N, CA, C and O atoms as a GROMACS GRO file, in nm:
protein
  456
    1UNK      N    1  -9.369  21.092 -24.817
    1UNK     CA    2  -9.448  20.979 -24.773
    1UNK      C    3  -9.430  20.961 -24.622
    1UNK      O    4  -9.319  20.973 -24.571
    2UNK      N    5  -9.538  20.934 -24.554
    2UNK     CA    6  -9.531  20.913 -24.409
    2UNK      C    7  -9.505  20.768 -24.375
    2UNK      O    8  -9.522  20.678 -24.458
    3UNK      N    9  -9.464  20.747 -24.255
    3UNK     CA   10  -9.438  20.610 -24.207
    3UNK      C   11  -9.572  20.544 -24.176
    3UNK      O   12  -9.656  20.602 -24.106
    4UNK      N   13  -9.592  20.426 -24.226
    4UNK     CA   14  -9.720  20.358 -24.208
    4UNK      C   15  -9.749  20.329 -24.061
    4UNK      O   16  -9.865  20.324 -24.020
    5UNK      N   17  -9.645  20.309 -23.981
    5UNK     CA   18  -9.664  20.275 -23.840
    5UNK      C   19  -9.672  20.396 -23.748
    5UNK      O   20  -9.690  20.378 -23.628
    6UNK      N   21  -9.658  20.516 -23.800
    6UNK     CA   22  -9.652  20.633 -23.713
    6UNK      C   23  -9.781  20.656 -23.635
    6UNK      O   24  -9.777  20.705 -23.522
    7UNK      N   25  -9.894  20.622 -23.692
    7UNK     CA   26 -10.019  20.643 -23.620
    7UNK      C   27 -10.036  20.542 -23.506
    7UNK      O   28 -10.114  20.567 -23.414
    8UNK      N   29  -9.966  20.431 -23.510
    8UNK     CA   30  -9.976  20.330 -23.406
    8UNK      C   31  -9.920  20.379 -23.273
    8UNK      O   32  -9.971  20.342 -23.167
    9UNK      N   33  -9.816  20.461 -23.276
    9UNK     CA   34  -9.754  20.504 -23.152
    9UNK      C   35  -9.847  20.590 -23.068
    9UNK      O   36  -9.836  20.591 -22.945
   10UNK      N   37  -9.939  20.663 -23.131
   10UNK     CA   38 -10.034  20.742 -23.053
   10UNK      C   39 -10.119  20.653 -22.964
   10UNK      O   40 -10.145  20.688 -22.849
   11UNK      N   41 -10.162  20.539 -23.015
   11UNK     CA   42 -10.242  20.446 -22.936
   11UNK      C   43 -10.165  20.395 -22.815
   11UNK      O   44 -10.224  20.375 -22.708
   12UNK      N   45 -10.036  20.372 -22.831
   12UNK     CA   46  -9.956  20.322 -22.720
   12UNK      C   47  -9.946  20.426 -22.609
   12UNK      O   48  -9.944  20.391 -22.491
   13UNK      N   49  -9.939  20.553 -22.646
   13UNK     CA   50  -9.928  20.659 -22.546
   13UNK      C   51 -10.056  20.670 -22.463
   13UNK      O   52 -10.050  20.711 -22.347
   14UNK      N   53 -10.170  20.635 -22.522
   14UNK     CA   54 -10.295  20.649 -22.450
   14UNK      C   55 -10.328  20.526 -22.365
   14UNK      O   56 -10.431  20.524 -22.297
   15UNK      N   57 -10.244  20.424 -22.369
   15UNK     CA   58 -10.270  20.304 -22.288
   15UNK      C   59 -10.264  20.343 -22.141
   15UNK      O   60 -10.168  20.405 -22.095
   16UNK      N   61 -10.369  20.307 -22.067
   16UNK     CA   62 -10.375  20.346 -21.927
   16UNK      C   63 -10.295  20.250 -21.841
   16UNK      O   64 -10.297  20.129 -21.860
   17UNK      N   65 -10.225  20.307 -21.746
   17UNK     CA   66 -10.154  20.228 -21.648
   17UNK      C   67 -10.253  20.195 -21.537
   17UNK      O   68 -10.331  20.280 -21.493
   18UNK      N   69 -10.249  20.072 -21.494
   18UNK     CA   70 -10.340  20.027 -21.388
   18UNK      C   71 -10.302  20.091 -21.256
   18UNK      O   72 -10.183  20.104 -21.223
   19UNK      N   73 -10.402  20.130 -21.181
   19UNK     CA   74 -10.378  20.183 -21.047
   19UNK      C   75 -10.472  20.114 -20.949
   19UNK      O   76 -10.571  20.052 -20.987
   20UNK      N   77 -10.438  20.126 -20.824
   20UNK     CA   78 -10.519  20.066 -20.717
   20UNK      C   79 -10.655  20.138 -20.713
   20UNK      O   80 -10.661  20.260 -20.726
   21UNK      N   81 -10.763  20.062 -20.695
   21UNK     CA   82 -10.896  20.126 -20.688
   21UNK      C   83 -10.906  20.219 -20.566
   21UNK      O   84 -10.836  20.201 -20.467
   22UNK      N   85 -10.994  20.317 -20.577
   22UNK     CA   86 -11.019  20.408 -20.465
   22UNK      C   87 -11.083  20.329 -20.352
   22UNK      O   88 -11.153  20.231 -20.376
   23UNK      N   89 -11.060  20.372 -20.227
   23UNK     CA   90 -11.125  20.304 -20.114
   23UNK      C   91 -11.278  20.308 -20.131
   23UNK      O   92 -11.333  20.406 -20.180
   24UNK      N   93 -11.342  20.201 -20.091
   24UNK     CA   94 -11.487  20.193 -20.104
   24UNK      C   95 -11.543  20.122 -19.981
   24UNK      O   96 -11.471  20.052 -19.909
   25UNK      N   97 -11.672  20.140 -19.959
   25UNK     CA   98 -11.738  20.083 -19.842
   25UNK      C   99 -11.856  19.998 -19.887
   25UNK      O  100 -11.938  20.043 -19.967
   26UNK      N  101 -11.863  19.876 -19.837
   26UNK     CA  102 -11.977  19.789 -19.866
   26UNK      C  103 -12.097  19.841 -19.786
   26UNK      O  104 -12.078  19.898 -19.678
   27UNK      N  105 -12.220  19.823 -19.838
   27UNK     CA  106 -12.339  19.873 -19.765
   27UNK      C  107 -12.346  19.827 -19.620
   27UNK      O  108 -12.392  19.901 -19.533
   28UNK      N  109 -12.301  19.703 -19.592
   28UNK     CA  110 -12.293  19.658 -19.454
   28UNK      C  111 -12.158  19.590 -19.435
   28UNK      O  112 -12.104  19.532 -19.530
   29UNK      N  113 -12.101  19.596 -19.314
   29UNK     CA  114 -11.972  19.531 -19.291
   29UNK      C  115 -11.980  19.382 -19.327
   29UNK      O  116 -12.079  19.315 -19.296
   30UNK      N  117 -11.875  19.331 -19.392
   30UNK     CA  118 -11.872  19.190 -19.431
   30UNK      C  119 -11.740  19.128 -19.387
   30UNK      O  120 -11.641  19.197 -19.364
   31UNK      N  121 -11.740  18.996 -19.377
   31UNK     CA  122 -11.620  18.923 -19.339
   31UNK      C  123 -11.541  18.887 -19.465
   31UNK      O  124 -11.592  18.899 -19.577
   32UNK      N  125 -11.418  18.844 -19.446
   32UNK     CA  126 -11.336  18.801 -19.560
   32UNK      C  127 -11.402  18.682 -19.630
   32UNK      O  128 -11.399  18.674 -19.753
   33UNK      N  129 -11.462  18.590 -19.554
   33UNK     CA  130 -11.530  18.475 -19.614
   33UNK      C  131 -11.644  18.521 -19.704
   33UNK      O  132 -11.662  18.467 -19.813
   34UNK      N  133 -11.722  18.619 -19.660
   34UNK     CA  134 -11.831  18.672 -19.741
   34UNK      C  135 -11.778  18.740 -19.867
   34UNK      O  136 -11.833  18.726 -19.975
   35UNK      N  137 -11.669  18.815 -19.851
   35UNK     CA  138 -11.607  18.881 -19.965
   35UNK      C  139 -11.558  18.778 -20.066
   35UNK      O  140 -11.579  18.794 -20.186
   36UNK      N  141 -11.492  18.674 -20.018
   36UNK     CA  142 -11.442  18.569 -20.108
   36UNK      C  143 -11.556  18.498 -20.179
   36UNK      O  144 -11.543  18.463 -20.296
   37UNK      N  145 -11.669  18.478 -20.110
   37UNK     CA  146 -11.785  18.414 -20.174
   37UNK      C  147 -11.843  18.504 -20.283
   37UNK      O  148 -11.879  18.456 -20.391
   38UNK      N  149 -11.851  18.633 -20.256
   38UNK     CA  150 -11.900  18.727 -20.357
   38UNK      C  151 -11.809  18.725 -20.480
   38UNK      O  152 -11.857  18.728 -20.593
   39UNK      N  153 -11.680  18.721 -20.456
   39UNK     CA  154 -11.584  18.718 -20.567
   39UNK      C  155 -11.599  18.591 -20.650
   39UNK      O  156 -11.602  18.596 -20.772
   40UNK      N  157 -11.609  18.477 -20.583
   40UNK     CA  158 -11.625  18.349 -20.655
   40UNK      C  159 -11.752  18.349 -20.739
   40UNK      O  160 -11.751  18.306 -20.854
   41UNK      N  161 -11.861  18.399 -20.681
   41UNK     CA  162 -11.988  18.404 -20.754
   41UNK      C  163 -11.976  18.493 -20.877
   41UNK      O  164 -12.028  18.460 -20.984
   42UNK      N  165 -11.908  18.607 -20.863
   42UNK     CA  166 -11.891  18.696 -20.977
   42UNK      C  167 -11.811  18.627 -21.087
   42UNK      O  168 -11.855  18.623 -21.202
   43UNK      N  169 -11.695  18.572 -21.053
   43UNK     CA  170 -11.610  18.512 -21.155
   43UNK      C  171 -11.675  18.389 -21.219
   43UNK      O  172 -11.651  18.360 -21.336
   44UNK      N  173 -11.758  18.317 -21.142
   44UNK     CA  174 -11.828  18.201 -21.198
   44UNK      C  175 -11.934  18.242 -21.300
   44UNK      O  176 -11.958  18.170 -21.397
   45UNK      N  177 -11.998  18.355 -21.279
   45UNK     CA  178 -12.108  18.396 -21.365
   45UNK      C  179 -12.069  18.499 -21.472
   45UNK      O  180 -12.139  18.511 -21.572
   46UNK      N  181 -11.961  18.573 -21.453
   46UNK     CA  182 -11.923  18.681 -21.544
   46UNK      C  183 -11.919  18.640 -21.692
   46UNK      O  184 -11.972  18.714 -21.775
   47UNK      N  185 -11.858  18.527 -21.729
   47UNK     CA  186 -11.850  18.492 -21.871
   47UNK      C  187 -11.987  18.472 -21.937
   47UNK      O  188 -11.999  18.480 -22.059
   48UNK      N  189 -12.091  18.447 -21.858
   48UNK     CA  190 -12.224  18.425 -21.913
   48UNK      C  191 -12.290  18.556 -21.959
   48UNK      O  192 -12.393  18.553 -22.026
   49UNK      N  193 -12.231  18.669 -21.922
   49UNK     CA  194 -12.287  18.798 -21.960
   49UNK      C  195 -12.222  18.855 -22.086
   49UNK      O  196 -12.247  18.970 -22.122
   50UNK      N  197 -12.141  18.776 -22.151
   50UNK     CA  198 -12.080  18.820 -22.275
   50UNK      C  199 -11.929  18.833 -22.263
   50UNK      O  200 -11.872  18.823 -22.155
   51UNK      N  201 -11.868  18.856 -22.376
   51UNK     CA  202 -11.722  18.866 -22.378
   51UNK      C  203 -11.660  18.728 -22.393
   51UNK      O  204 -11.728  18.626 -22.397
   52UNK      N  205 -11.528  18.728 -22.401
   52UNK     CA  206 -11.455  18.604 -22.422
   52UNK      C  207 -11.401  18.550 -22.290
   52UNK      O  208 -11.352  18.625 -22.206
   53UNK      N  209 -11.410  18.418 -22.274
   53UNK     CA  210 -11.366  18.355 -22.149
   53UNK      C  211 -11.220  18.385 -22.120
   53UNK      O  212 -11.184  18.407 -22.004
   54UNK      N  213 -11.134  18.385 -22.223
   54UNK     CA  214 -10.991  18.409 -22.197
   54UNK      C  215 -10.966  18.552 -22.146
   54UNK      O  216 -10.870  18.575 -22.072
   55UNK      N  217 -11.050  18.647 -22.185
   55UNK     CA  218 -11.036  18.783 -22.134
   55UNK      C  219 -11.082  18.788 -21.988
   55UNK      O  220 -11.018  18.851 -21.905
   56UNK      N  221 -11.194  18.722 -21.959
   56UNK     CA  222 -11.240  18.715 -21.820
   56UNK      C  223 -11.132  18.650 -21.732
   56UNK      O  224 -11.106  18.695 -21.621
   57UNK      N  225 -11.070  18.543 -21.783
   57UNK     CA  226 -10.964  18.476 -21.707
   57UNK      C  227 -10.846  18.570 -21.684
   57UNK      O  228 -10.789  18.572 -21.574
   58UNK      N  229 -10.810  18.646 -21.786
   58UNK     CA  230 -10.699  18.742 -21.771
   58UNK      C  231 -10.735  18.850 -21.670
   58UNK      O  232 -10.652  18.889 -21.589
   59UNK      N  233 -10.859  18.899 -21.675
   59UNK     CA  234 -10.901  19.002 -21.580
   59UNK      C  235 -10.903  18.948 -21.437
   59UNK      O  236 -10.867  19.019 -21.343
   60UNK      N  237 -10.945  18.824 -21.422
   60UNK     CA  238 -10.941  18.764 -21.287
   60UNK      C  239 -10.797  18.754 -21.238
   60UNK      O  240 -10.767  18.788 -21.124
   61UNK      N  241 -10.709  18.706 -21.326
   61UNK     CA  242 -10.568  18.698 -21.289
   61UNK      C  243 -10.512  18.833 -21.250
   61UNK      O  244 -10.439  18.844 -21.152
   62UNK      N  245 -10.546  18.936 -21.326
   62UNK     CA  246 -10.497  19.071 -21.298
   62UNK      C  247 -10.554  19.125 -21.167
   62UNK      O  248 -10.485  19.197 -21.094
   63UNK      N  249 -10.679  19.090 -21.137
   63UNK     CA  250 -10.743  19.139 -21.015
   63UNK      C  251 -10.683  19.076 -20.890
   63UNK      O  252 -10.695  19.132 -20.780
   64UNK      N  253 -10.619  18.962 -20.905
   64UNK     CA  254 -10.572  18.887 -20.789
   64UNK      C  255 -10.422  18.897 -20.764
   64UNK      O  256 -10.368  18.827 -20.678
   65UNK      N  257 -10.352  18.984 -20.838
   65UNK     CA  258 -10.207  18.997 -20.821
   65UNK      C  259 -10.167  19.143 -20.800
   65UNK      O  260 -10.251  19.233 -20.807
   66UNK      N  261 -10.039  19.166 -20.774
   66UNK     CA  262  -9.990  19.303 -20.755
   66UNK      C  263  -9.999  19.382 -20.886
   66UNK      O  264 -10.008  19.323 -20.994
   67UNK      N  265  -9.995  19.513 -20.876
   67UNK     CA  266 -10.019  19.600 -20.992
   67UNK      C  267  -9.924  19.578 -21.109
   67UNK      O  268  -9.968  19.578 -21.224
   68UNK      N  269  -9.794  19.560 -21.083
   68UNK     CA  270  -9.700  19.545 -21.195
   68UNK      C  271  -9.729  19.418 -21.275
   68UNK      O  272  -9.720  19.419 -21.398
   69UNK      N  273  -9.762  19.311 -21.206
   69UNK     CA  274  -9.796  19.187 -21.276
   69UNK      C  275  -9.932  19.199 -21.344
   69UNK      O  276  -9.951  19.148 -21.454
   70UNK      N  277 -10.025  19.266 -21.279
   70UNK     CA  278 -10.158  19.288 -21.339
   70UNK      C  279 -10.145  19.364 -21.471
   70UNK      O  280 -10.213  19.332 -21.568
   71UNK      N  281 -10.056  19.464 -21.474
   71UNK     CA  282 -10.035  19.541 -21.596
   71UNK      C  283  -9.984  19.449 -21.707
   71UNK      O  284 -10.030  19.458 -21.821
   72UNK      N  285  -9.890  19.362 -21.675
   72UNK     CA  286  -9.835  19.270 -21.774
   72UNK      C  287  -9.943  19.174 -21.825
   72UNK      O  288  -9.946  19.142 -21.944
   73UNK      N  289 -10.031  19.130 -21.737
   73UNK     CA  290 -10.138  19.036 -21.776
   73UNK      C  291 -10.234  19.102 -21.874
   73UNK      O  292 -10.263  19.046 -21.979
   74UNK      N  293 -10.283  19.222 -21.840
   74UNK     CA  294 -10.380  19.287 -21.930
   74UNK      C  295 -10.315  19.327 -22.062
   74UNK      O  296 -10.378  19.319 -22.167
   75UNK      N  297 -10.188  19.369 -22.057
   75UNK     CA  298 -10.119  19.406 -22.180
   75UNK      C  299 -10.103  19.284 -22.272
   75UNK      O  300 -10.127  19.294 -22.392
   76UNK      N  301 -10.062  19.170 -22.215
   76UNK     CA  302 -10.040  19.052 -22.298
   76UNK      C  303 -10.170  18.991 -22.349
   76UNK      O  304 -10.170  18.924 -22.452
   77UNK      N  305 -10.280  19.014 -22.278
   77UNK     CA  306 -10.409  18.960 -22.321
   77UNK      C  307 -10.478  19.052 -22.421
   77UNK      O  308 -10.582  19.016 -22.477
   78UNK      N  309 -10.422  19.170 -22.444
   78UNK     CA  310 -10.484  19.263 -22.538
   78UNK      C  311 -10.604  19.334 -22.480
   78UNK      O  312 -10.692  19.379 -22.555
   79UNK      N  313 -10.610  19.346 -22.348
   79UNK     CA  314 -10.721  19.414 -22.282
   79UNK      C  315 -10.701  19.565 -22.294
   79UNK      O  316 -10.592  19.616 -22.269
   80UNK      N  317 -10.808  19.636 -22.332
   80UNK     CA  318 -10.804  19.781 -22.341
   80UNK      C  319 -10.864  19.834 -22.212
   80UNK      O  320 -10.982  19.817 -22.185
   81UNK      N  321 -10.781  19.899 -22.133
   81UNK     CA  322 -10.822  19.949 -22.002
   81UNK      C  323 -10.885  20.086 -22.018
   81UNK      O  324 -10.818  20.182 -22.056
   82UNK      N  325 -11.015  20.095 -21.991
   82UNK     CA  326 -11.086  20.222 -22.003
   82UNK      C  327 -11.079  20.299 -21.872
   82UNK      O  328 -11.059  20.421 -21.872
   83UNK      N  329 -11.094  20.229 -21.761
   83UNK     CA  330 -11.080  20.289 -21.628
   83UNK      C  331 -10.954  20.232 -21.567
   83UNK      O  332 -10.937  20.110 -21.561
   84UNK      N  333 -10.866  20.318 -21.522
   84UNK     CA  334 -10.735  20.273 -21.472
   84UNK      C  335 -10.744  20.177 -21.354
   84UNK      O  336 -10.650  20.103 -21.327
   85UNK      N  337 -10.857  20.177 -21.284
   85UNK     CA  338 -10.873  20.084 -21.172
   85UNK      C  339 -10.932  19.950 -21.215
   85UNK      O  340 -10.968  19.868 -21.131
   86UNK      N  341 -10.941  19.927 -21.345
   86UNK     CA  342 -10.991  19.803 -21.407
   86UNK      C  343 -11.142  19.782 -21.396
   86UNK      O  344 -11.190  19.675 -21.431
   87UNK      N  345 -11.217  19.882 -21.349
   87UNK     CA  346 -11.362  19.862 -21.339
   87UNK      C  347 -11.430  19.856 -21.475
   87UNK      O  348 -11.536  19.796 -21.488
   88UNK      N  349 -11.369  19.918 -21.577
   88UNK     CA  350 -11.424  19.912 -21.712
   88UNK      C  351 -11.310  19.884 -21.810
   88UNK      O  352 -11.212  19.959 -21.818
   89UNK      N  353 -11.325  19.773 -21.885
   89UNK     CA  354 -11.224  19.734 -21.984
   89UNK      C  355 -11.297  19.685 -22.109
   89UNK      O  356 -11.417  19.658 -22.107
   90UNK      N  357 -11.221  19.674 -22.218
   90UNK     CA  358 -11.274  19.624 -22.344
   90UNK      C  359 -11.173  19.526 -22.402
   90UNK      O  360 -11.054  19.532 -22.371
   91UNK      N  361 -11.222  19.435 -22.487
   91UNK     CA  362 -11.128  19.351 -22.560
   91UNK      C  363 -11.108  19.412 -22.699
   91UNK      O  364 -11.167  19.515 -22.732
   92UNK      N  365 -11.024  19.349 -22.779
   92UNK     CA  366 -10.992  19.404 -22.910
   92UNK      C  367 -11.111  19.405 -23.005
   92UNK      O  368 -11.109  19.475 -23.106
   93UNK      N  369 -11.214  19.328 -22.975
   93UNK     CA  370 -11.334  19.324 -23.058
   93UNK      C  371 -11.439  19.424 -23.012
   93UNK      O  372 -11.544  19.438 -23.075
   94UNK      N  373 -11.410  19.495 -22.902
   94UNK     CA  374 -11.503  19.597 -22.853
   94UNK      C  375 -11.599  19.550 -22.746
   94UNK      O  376 -11.684  19.627 -22.703
   95UNK      N  377 -11.588  19.425 -22.701
   95UNK     CA  378 -11.676  19.376 -22.594
   95UNK      C  379 -11.637  19.445 -22.463
   95UNK      O  380 -11.519  19.462 -22.433
   96UNK      N  381 -11.737  19.483 -22.386
   96UNK     CA  382 -11.715  19.555 -22.260
   96UNK      C  383 -11.712  19.458 -22.143
   96UNK      O  384 -11.790  19.362 -22.137
   97UNK      N  385 -11.620  19.483 -22.051
   97UNK     CA  386 -11.605  19.402 -21.930
   97UNK      C  387 -11.609  19.497 -21.811
   97UNK      O  388 -11.525  19.586 -21.799
   98UNK      N  389 -11.707  19.478 -21.725
   98UNK     CA  390 -11.720  19.563 -21.606
   98UNK      C  391 -11.693  19.481 -21.481
   98UNK      O  392 -11.754  19.377 -21.460
   99UNK      N  393 -11.601  19.530 -21.399
   99UNK     CA  394 -11.563  19.460 -21.277
   99UNK      C  395 -11.610  19.541 -21.156
   99UNK      O  396 -11.584  19.661 -21.148
  100UNK      N  397 -11.678  19.476 -21.063
  100UNK     CA  398 -11.719  19.547 -20.941
  100UNK      C  399 -11.600  19.568 -20.848
  100UNK      O  400 -11.501  19.495 -20.854
  101UNK      N  401 -11.610  19.669 -20.764
  101UNK     CA  402 -11.502  19.698 -20.670
  101UNK      C  403 -11.462  19.578 -20.585
  101UNK      O  404 -11.344  19.559 -20.556
  102UNK      N  405 -11.560  19.497 -20.546
  102UNK     CA  406 -11.529  19.389 -20.453
  102UNK      C  407 -11.439  19.281 -20.510
  102UNK      O  408 -11.383  19.202 -20.434
  103UNK      N  409 -11.422  19.274 -20.641
  103UNK     CA  410 -11.325  19.177 -20.695
  103UNK      C  411 -11.187  19.240 -20.710
  103UNK      O  412 -11.089  19.169 -20.732
  104UNK      N  413 -11.178  19.371 -20.696
  104UNK     CA  414 -11.052  19.442 -20.717
  104UNK      C  415 -10.982  19.482 -20.588
  104UNK      O  416 -10.860  19.494 -20.585
  105UNK      N  417 -11.059  19.504 -20.481
  105UNK     CA  418 -10.998  19.546 -20.354
  105UNK      C  419 -11.093  19.514 -20.239
  105UNK      O  420 -11.208  19.472 -20.260
  106UNK      N  421 -11.043  19.533 -20.119
  106UNK     CA  422 -11.123  19.507 -20.001
  106UNK      C  423 -11.198  19.634 -19.960
  106UNK      O  424 -11.148  19.744 -19.981
  107UNK      N  425 -11.318  19.618 -19.903
  107UNK     CA  426 -11.391  19.736 -19.856
  107UNK      C  427 -11.325  19.793 -19.730
  107UNK      O  428 -11.251  19.723 -19.661
  108UNK      N  429 -11.351  19.919 -19.703
  108UNK     CA  430 -11.295  19.981 -19.583
  108UNK      C  431 -11.360  19.928 -19.456
  108UNK      O  432 -11.306  19.941 -19.346
  109UNK      N  433 -11.478  19.867 -19.471
  109UNK     CA  434 -11.549  19.815 -19.353
  109UNK      C  435 -11.546  19.661 -19.349
  109UNK      O  436 -11.642  19.597 -19.306
  110UNK      N  437 -11.435  19.603 -19.393
  110UNK     CA  438 -11.417  19.458 -19.386
  110UNK      C  439 -11.399  19.420 -19.239
  110UNK      O  440 -11.319  19.481 -19.168
  111UNK      N  441 -11.472  19.319 -19.195
  111UNK     CA  442 -11.462  19.274 -19.056
  111UNK      C  443 -11.336  19.187 -19.044
  111UNK      O  444 -11.322  19.086 -19.112
  112UNK      N  445 -11.247  19.228 -18.957
  112UNK     CA  446 -11.123  19.152 -18.935
  112UNK      C  447 -11.153  19.036 -18.839
  112UNK      O  448 -11.192  19.057 -18.724
  113UNK      N  449 -11.134  18.915 -18.890
  113UNK     CA  450 -11.160  18.798 -18.806
  113UNK      C  451 -11.032  18.758 -18.737
  113UNK      O  452 -10.923  18.765 -18.793
  114UNK      N  453 -11.047  18.714 -18.610
  114UNK     CA  454 -10.927  18.674 -18.536
  114UNK      C  455 -10.913  18.524 -18.527
  114UNK      O  456 -10.817  18.475 -18.467
   0.00000   0.00000   0.00000
């Protein structure tokens, strides 16, 4: 007889570790204020496109902290990371969550304000 839990460990091995997104460039240079406005607009509207609000909240929390804490957030929320940079994730019910680069990192052409 096999162990009933033995098949569960395979799923744990395939869990993706979060990594920093690849550098990206916005179509036109933007300021930090513009970037922050784009992020706020995304997070305000994202739950209206489906999925569960608590998962969106967890993804926002993960997007706004360092990688080790982000990993703990998505793991505890039950988020299934499809793309290691968090651009594509799923919840336990199979709902898809897509995050744009601008909520995960800064563009390479961010205008530095003095």
